[in-house]
N, C-alpha and C positions, 0 to 999 in steps of 0.2 A: 504494500500500500504506500503510495507516495506521501511524503511529508510536506509537499508544496502545493500551493494553489495552482490549478490548471486553467489556462486561458480558454480551454474548450469545455472541459468537464464541469468546472465550477462556475457556470454561467446559466442565465435563464432569460428567455425572451418574454417581454411584457408588452401588452397592448391594451390601452384604455378603450372602453366602449365608445367614447366620443371621438377617438382619433379616426382619421381616414383609413380605408382599407389599404393595407400594405405598410402603414406607418408602424414603427416599433422601436423598442429600445432593448439592448442586451445589457443586463446587469450582471455583476459578478460578486463572488464571495470576497470578503475582506481577508487579507493576509495579516499576519502578526504585525508586520510593519505598518500596514494601513491602520490597524486599530490603535497603534501607538501614536501615529500622526494625528488621528482624530482626537484622541485623549489630550494630546498636547495643544491642539488648536482650540479645544473647547474650554480648557481651564487655564486661566491666567492668574498666577499668584501676584499678590501685591500687598503693600503695607498701608494701612489707613494712617495717615500722618497725624491725625488728631489723637490717636491712641496707639503708640508704637508697640504696645504689648499684644495688640489684637490684629493678627494678620487677616487680610480679607481675601476671598476667592471670588473671582469674577468669571462669568461664563459668557463667551462670545457665540451666541446662537447663530448669527449670520455666518460666521466663519465655519462653524461646525456643520451647518446645513450645506454650504457651498462645497466644502471638502468632502462631505458624504456623497454628494452628487458627482464630484470629480473622480473620486476613488471608486465609487460604486457603479458608474456607467462605463461599460466597455466600448459601446458604440451605439449610434442611433442613425436613422435614415430620414430625419426631418428635412423638409425643404422650405424655402422662403416663398413669398407670394408670386415669384416668377418661376417657381419650380426648380430653383437651384439648390443643391445640397447645402445645408447649414452645418459648418464645422462644429465639432464638440469642443467648445472653449468655455472658460469661466465666464467671459462676457456674455456668450449666448445662453449659458445656464441662467444667468441673472435676468435675462430677457424673457424667460419662459413665463407663460401665463400662470397665475397662482395655482389653478386647478391642476395643471400639468406638472409643475414643480413639486407640489404636495403629493400627487399620485406617485411620481417616480421615487421621491424620497421615502415614502411609506413602503413601497415595494422593495426598495433596497434594505430598509430596516427589517422588514419581515423576512427577507432572504438571509439576513445576517443577524440572527438572534444573539443577544449578549449572554445567554444562559450557558448551560453546560456544553462542552465540546461535543460535536457530532460523533457518534459511534461509527465503527467501520461498516456495520450493517446499514446504518442510515445513509452513509456516503455511497455505498454500493447501490442502494435503492435509487438514490438521486442520480447516480451515474447511469443506471439503466433507463431512467425516465428521460435523461438528457439525450442518450443515444436514440431512443424512440422518437424524440422531437426532431433530431437531426435527420433521421431516416424519413420521417414524414415530410420534412421540408424538401429533401432531395427528391422524394417521390412526386411531390406537388410540382417541383420545378421541371422534372423530366416529363411528366404528363402534360404540362403546359407548353413545353418546347416541341412536342411531337404533333401539336395541333396544326 
């Protein structure tokens, strides 16, 4: 069993009901390093100068959400109003409509629970599901190209 996050196995295709047919996002599992970056971005230590004995902790929710999207999205196929592909950048993530940004962020969080580590059996089941998804996509493409 691999000890590393796979760019193929550890991904999931998502599609919101209100998106156009064919639009989608591929989200991924967080690695150990990703989780450490998220933790570091979310919590900023500081000292309240009015009381030097009481350190304060501040949370930067914007940075946490943006980094969650950056690290959790492997790819997307969104296009602009002229049909041109929109690159996956922090600037474009910030331009998403609220509904879309919240949906994608929630899907990433659901796919990356912060609870107990996944067992080998759970990972194997997820791998089998991912293989079935890939096979179905290939079948759909091949049946569409023979028409």
